[in-house]
C-alpha positions in Angstrom: -17.9 17.2 1.8 -18.4 13.2 1.7 -15.5 11.7 3.7 -14.5 8.0 3.8 -12.6 6.5 6.7 -9.5 4.9 5.5 -7.7 2.4 7.3 -4.0 1.3 7.7 -3.7 -1.9 9.8 0.7 -2.6 11.1 0.8 -5.7 11.3 3.9 -8.6 12.3 3.7 -11.2 9.5 6.0 -13.9 10.0 7.8 -16.2 7.2 6.1 -19.2 6.2 3.3 -18.7 9.3 0.6 -18.7 6.4 -2.3 -19.5 8.5 -1.3 -17.1 11.6 -1.0 -14.5 8.8 -4.0 -14.7 7.4 -5.8 -14.9 11.2 -4.2 -11.7 11.8 -5.0 -9.7 8.8 -8.5 -11.0 9.0 -8.7 -10.0 12.8 -7.5 -6.6 11.8 -10.1 -6.0 8.7 -12.6 -7.2 10.7 -11.6 -4.7 13.7 -10.9 -1.6 11.1 -14.5 -2.0 9.8 -15.6 -2.2 13.3 -13.9 1.3 13.7 -16.2 2.1 10.7 -13.4 2.1 7.8 -14.7 1.3 4.6 -11.0 1.1 3.1 -8.9 -1.1 4.8 -4.9 -1.3 3.7 -2.1 -4.4 4.4 1.5 -4.4 4.6 3.8 -6.0 1.7 4.1 -10.0 1.4 1.4 -9.9 4.4 0.2 -13.5 3.7 3.9 -15.1 3.1 6.3 -13.0 5.5 9.2 -11.0 3.7 12.9 -12.0 4.9 13.1 -15.3 2.8 16.3 -17.8 3.0 16.0 -18.7 -0.3 13.9 -18.8 -3.4 12.8 -22.1 -2.2 11.2 -20.8 0.7 9.3 -18.1 -0.9 7.8 -20.3 -3.8 6.8 -22.5 -0.7 4.7 -19.0 0.6 3.6 -18.4 -2.7 -0.3 -18.6 -3.7 -2.6 -18.0 -6.7 -4.7 -14.7 -7.0 -7.5 -17.6 -6.1 -5.8 -18.9 -3.0 -6.9 -18.3 0.1 -5.4 -15.2 1.3 -7.2 -13.1 -1.7 -10.7 -14.9 -1.4 -10.1 -14.2 2.4 -10.2 -10.9 1.9 -12.8 -11.1 -0.8 -15.6 -12.5 1.5 -14.8 -9.6 4.2 -15.0 -7.4 1.7 -18.4 -8.4 0.6 -19.5 -9.0 4.5 -18.5 -5.7 5.9 -18.9 -3.6 2.8 -15.2 -2.8 2.0 -12.2 -1.8 -0.2 -9.1 -4.0 0.6 -5.8 -3.5 -0.5 -2.7 -5.6 0.6 0.3 -7.5 -0.5 0.5 -11.4 -1.4 3.1 -13.5 -2.3 2.1 -14.4 -5.7 2.3 -17.5 -7.9 1.8 -16.2 -11.2 1.7 -19.3 -13.5 5.1 -20.7 -11.4 6.5 -17.3 -11.5 6.5 -15.6 -8.4 5.2 -11.9 -8.0 5.4 -9.4 -4.5 1.7 -8.5 -5.6 -0.7 -5.8 -4.5 -4.5 -6.8 -5.1 -7.3 -4.9 -4.8 -10.7 -6.4 -3.9 -14.3 -5.0 -3.0 -17.5 -6.8 -2.5 -17.5 -7.7 -5.9 -14.2 -9.5 -6.0 -10.7 -8.8 -7.0 -10.8 -5.6 -9.3 -6.9 -5.7 -9.7 -3.5 -7.2 -9.1 -0.4 -5.2 -9.1 2.9 -6.6 -9.5 5.7 -4.9 -7.9 7.9 -3.1 -10.9 10.9 -1.9 -8.7 12.6 -4.7 -6.6 14.1 -3.8 -4.1 17.8 -5.4 -3.2 17.3 -9.2 -2.3 13.5 -8.9 -3.5 15.4 -9.7 -7.2 16.2 -13.5 -6.0 13.2 -14.4 -5.5 10.7 -12.2 -7.7 10.2 -11.4 -11.5 9.4 -7.4 -11.6 6.1 -6.5 -13.2 6.2 -4.5 -16.6 2.3 -2.8 -16.0 1.6 0.6 -14.9 0.5 1.5 -11.3 -3.2 0.3 -10.9 -6.2 2.4 -10.8 -10.0 1.5 -10.6 -13.0 3.0 -9.7 -14.9 2.2 -7.2 -18.3 3.3 -4.9 -15.5 5.8 -2.8 -13.5 6.9 -5.2 -10.7 6.4 -7.6 -8.4 4.4 -5.8 -4.6 3.0 -7.1 -2.0 0.8 -5.8 1.8 0.0 -6.1 4.7 -1.8 -3.7 7.1 -0.1 -1.1 10.2 0.4 -3.0 7.7 1.8 -6.2 7.1 5.3 -4.2 10.7 6.1 -4.2 10.2 6.7 -8.0 8.2 10.3 -8.4 7.2 9.5 -12.3 6.0 6.2 -11.1 3.2 8.3 -8.5 2.8 10.7 -10.9 1.8 8.0 -13.2 -0.9 6.7 -11.0 -2.2 10.4 -10.3 -2.3 11.4 -14.0 -4.5 8.0 -14.2 -7.1 9.8 -12.0 -6.3 7.8 -8.4 -7.8 10.0 -5.8 -6.4 7.5 -3.1 -3.3 5.9 -3.9 -2.8 2.6 -1.3 0.8 1.3 -0.8 1.3 -1.8 1.1 5.1 -1.6 2.7 7.9 -3.5 4.4 10.7 -0.6 5.0 14.2 -2.1 6.6 14.9 0.8 9.1 18.0 2.0 8.3 19.5 4.8 10.5 18.5 8.1 11.2 18.9 11.2 13.5 17.0 10.8 16.1 14.8 14.3 15.4 14.4 13.6 12.2 11.2 11.5 10.6 12.2 8.4 8.1 12.7 9.3 4.7 10.2 6.9 3.8 7.6 9.3 5.1 8.8 12.2 3.6 8.8 10.7 0.5 5.5 9.9 0.6 4.5 13.5 2.0 6.2 15.1 -0.8 4.8 12.3 -3.1 0.9 13.7 -2.2 1.7 17.4 -2.0 3.2 17.3 -5.4 0.3 15.1 -7.0 -2.5 17.0 -4.6 -3.9 13.2 -3.6 -4.3 11.1 -0.9 -1.6 8.4 -0.2 -2.1 5.6 2.2 0.8 3.7 3.2 0.9 0.5 5.4 4.0 -1.1 7.0 4.5 -3.6 8.8 6.4 -4.3 12.3 7.7 -7.3 13.9 11.8 -7.9 14.0 11.7 -10.5 11.3 15.1 -12.6 11.1 17.1 -10.0 12.5 15.5 -7.1 10.1 14.0 -4.4 12.0 11.1 -1.9 10.2 10.7 1.9 9.8 6.7 0.7 10.9 6.4 4.1 9.3 2.6 3.5 8.5 1.0 7.0 7.6 -2.3 8.5 6.2 -1.4 11.6 3.6 -3.6 14.5 2.6 -3.3 16.0 -0.7 -1.6 19.0 0.6 1.2 16.9 2.2 0.4 16.7 5.9 -0.3 13.6 7.9 -3.8 12.6 8.4 -2.9 9.8 10.7 0.4 9.0 12.1 3.2 8.3 11.1 3.4 5.0 13.6 7.1 4.6 13.8 6.8 2.2 16.5 7.1 -1.3 16.7 3.9 -2.7 17.4 1.1 -3.8 15.8 -2.0 -0.9 15.6 -4.6 0.4 13.4 -4.7 4.1 12.2 -7.8 5.6 10.7 -8.3 9.2 8.9 -11.5 10.5 7.5 -10.6 11.1 3.8 -12.9 13.2 1.4 -11.4 11.8 -1.7 -13.2 14.5 -3.9 -10.4 17.1 -2.6 -7.7 14.7 -4.7 -9.8 15.8 -7.5 -9.0 19.8 -7.0 -5.4 20.1 -8.3 -4.8 23.6 -8.4 -2.4 25.2 -5.7 -3.2 28.9 -6.4 -5.5 31.2 -8.5 -2.9 30.5 -10.9 -1.5 27.3 -10.7 -2.2 23.4 -11.4 0.0 20.5 -10.9 -1.2 19.0 -14.0 -1.9 21.8 -16.0 1.8 23.8 -15.4 3.4 20.4 -16.4 5.3 20.6 -19.3 6.3 17.2 -20.5 7.8 18.5 -23.7 11.0 19.9 -21.7 11.0 16.5 -19.4 12.4 13.6 -22.3 
């Protein structure tokens, strides 16, 4: 067994408060590292906030990947020997993207642009056209996608087929009505995706009411059997959850002596 501590830092970014948002992320990353985390996941659009009034406001919050937010995270990854995954409002050569980055002590390893835009996001962002990013790190193969991407089982499967041991997903899940005794459907889908692909999934949601929008705050770390190792939080406050994960478990896709979630696929029937 070779366990590594994975942390998800549920935070409350605010639209337009870029310096504050960066400071909150910085403090959470340092705290998680101090608690032994080696992989740290942050929410979607951590640098900018989410509920933009219009495209001009979104553009005012955007920054390039060589800007201060990714620069901050890269410096922290180097100082604390971390892998950091987080969401950025990206200015991609004047095109706005809802982006998740993976950084480690060597620098920026991947930038994934959200392919499936939710509701008003399409008023501000251009969707990405690349498959989920998966990179080899010293801790294992780490993939990323963003929020609504998780609702497409074939997209999650693509990350698994690309070899992801751990899928890290920054999210901003708007709260919708649900029965008081039920777990949020967003979390249920994550558990199903982890189980059906036999991989770890870490989702880092946000909290803090923003311009009248409330959030699921469903931050969770789920094992390859589909059961939570930490969370779901489902509480409207900043918090960091940490789970010890043996990422090598995600390399074993067997579910019985005769079954394997990859080997049993019949893609010729799926067209």
